[in-house]
N, C-alpha and C positions, 0 to 999 in steps of 0.2 A: 504494500500500500504506500502510495506516494504522499507528498505534502498536499496533493490536491484531492486525495481520496482514491479508493480502489476502483478500478474500471473493469467491467466485464469484458471477456475476450471478444474481439471483433474479427470478422472475416477479413483476410488479407486482401489488399487491393493494390493496384499498380502505383508505384511512387511517381510523383511528378518529375518529368525529365528536366535536367538542369543543363544549361549550356556553360561554356567555360568563361564567358564574359557577359556583363550586363549589356542589355541592348541599348544602343546609343540613340534610338529614335523616340524614347519616352518623352512625353510632355511633362513639364514641371508641374508639381502639385499646386493647388490654389493656396495662397498664403493665408495662414491663420494668425492674424495680428503680428505678422512679421517673424514668426518663429516656426520651428519644425518639431514634429513629434515622431520619435523613432521607437520601435519595439525591438528588444533583444529577447530572443526565445531559442528553443531547442530542447533536445532530450535531456534527461537528468544527468548531472555531472558534466555539463558542457563547457563551463567557464564563463557563462554570460554575466553572472553577478560580479565576478572579479573584473571582467572587462568594463562593466558599467561603473564600478567604483574607481578604476584607474582612469577612465575617461573623464569622470567628474573631477578627479584630482588634477588632471592635466589642464582642463579648461576652467576650473574654478567656478565662479558664480555665473558663468554663461550656461551652465548645465544644472538641471533639476532632475534628480532621479526619483522615479515612482517605484517604491519597493514592491516585491512580489506579494500580492494580496493573500494567496494561500498560506504562506508562511506566517503572515501577520495573524490570520484567523486561528490557525492551529496553535500558535504560540500563546494565544489568548484563551485557549481551552475549548475551541470549537470541536465538538465530538466527531470522531471518524469511525465508521463501520463499513462492512462489506455489503450491507443491504442495498438493493437497487434504489429504493425510494430515498434512502439516506444519501447515497451518492448523488442523486439528482438534486437534493436539497443543498448539499455541499457546493456543487458547481453553480447553482443559482446564486448562492451567497457570495462566492468568489467573484462571479461575473459582476454583480452589482457593486461590491467593494472596489474591484479593479476600476470599473468605469468611473465611479465617483471620486476615487483617489486621483485619477488622471484629470478629471474636470476641476477638482479643487486646486491641484497644483498648477494647472494651466491658468486659472483665474488669479491665483496668488502671484504668479511669476510670468506675466505676459512678456513676450519678447525673448524668453529664454528657451534653450533647447530642452525639450522634455524627453528624457531617456527612460523608457518603461521596461522594468524587469518583468517580462511576460506581458501579454495583452488580453483583451476580451475574447479573442478567438481561441485561446488555448483550451478553454473548457470543452470545446467540441471534440478534442482528442481523448478526453477523460470521461466523456458522457457514455453511459451504458447503452450502446446502440449506434446508429448511423449519425455522423456529424450534423446532418440536416435536422435531426430530431432536437438537437441542442438549440439550434437557432429558432426553431418553431416554438419550443418551450419558453424561450426568453422573449418572444415577440419581436425578433429581429431577423437579420439575414447575414450570410457570410459577406456579401457585397457591402452592406452598411458598416459592418465591423472593420473590414479591411480598410475602408475609406477613412477611418479614424486616424490612420497612421500614414506618414509620408514615406516610410520605408521599413522593411523588416530585415534585420540582420540575424541570421539563423546559425547558431553554434551547434555543430554536430556533437553528440554525446561521446564521451571518452570510451564508452562501452564498445564503440565501433572499432576501437583498436585493442580491445581486450583488457583495458585498464579499469581500475577501481573508480567508482562514481560517488562514493560517500562524501568525500571532501569535508568531513567534519560537520555536515548539516544533519542534525538529529531528526529532521523531518523527511529526509531522503532515505527510504528503506526499500526501494525497488531492487529487484535482481537485475543482473546484466541483461537478461532476456527481456524483461519488462521495459528496461530503459531503451533498448533497441526498438521495441515495438512502438513505444510512445514517440521516439524520435521519428520513426517512419510516418506515423499518423500526423504528427505535428507538421512535418515537412510537406506532406501531401496537401494539407490545408493551407498553410502559410505561403507556400510557393505560388499560390494563385495571386498573390499581391504583385502589382506591376513593378515594384522595386524590391525584389527579393534577392538578398545576397547571402550566399552560403559560405560559412567559415568552416572548412572541413577539419576533421580530426587530424592531429599531428602528434607524433610520438613526443615531440618537444612542446610542453605546455607553453613555454615562453614564446616559441615561434607562432603557435596558434593564437595566443593573445595579441602578439604584435601584429599579426595579419588582421585580426578582428578590429583592433584599434585603428589601423590604417583604413580599413573599410568604413568604419564609422566616421572618421575624420574626412574622408573623401566625399561621402554622402552629405555630410553637414555643409562642407564647403560648396558643393554643387547646389544644394537647396537654398542656401543663403544667397548665392549668386544668382539664383533663378535660372540656371542653365539647364537645358534638357539632358536627360540620360544620366547614366551612372558611370563612374570611372571604370574602365575595363579591367583595371588592376584590382578592383575591390572584391570581385568574387563572381559567383554564378547566379544566373537568373533563370527562372522557368521559361522555357521556350514554348512558342505557340502551341 
């Protein structure tokens, strides 16, 4: 069971294909009060939280980090069980906390870069059943939720390289197999974002984080400049 609650097994589906470079023909997103909103996500033990913290330290007050809603809820004593109805209740709660956290931080710090540790789309990968059922239950759609973010930087789980994923997080209790399945489901959903950047697993955690930080920096520079497309060095994007 993960920090988001235990998910029922789902039928495997095809992973979204990724190209080696972000497509240069993308139109720039509409400005939201002159700032950009990025989501960092990926399978358990991917390094996204570390990357968010390092990027915040690098840019200082230009960045506001939105912490992971699931960890906040469970740290506060929100119950977790394997019951289907309980899982659905957990994911509903996480969705609303995540959405409101983002909106509060956006209102408090207009003009700053909003760096979200996971996003409102993540719950679809943990929902017991098809992702579409998650969005129906929340009265929204995948398209609406993806549109909340200017880009998605996806960190592949360390389980892809056979490495441990605990990382000292007491709420992360998935097995390597569960981590890989969650990584696959999350990537399949998030890769439908027009600005999807993959940060693949690397045996060197330092190299992986360095690559991820470069991807974030490139996207932020591009969005702030209002230029179309993503830097081809930043990573992969889902192809048509």
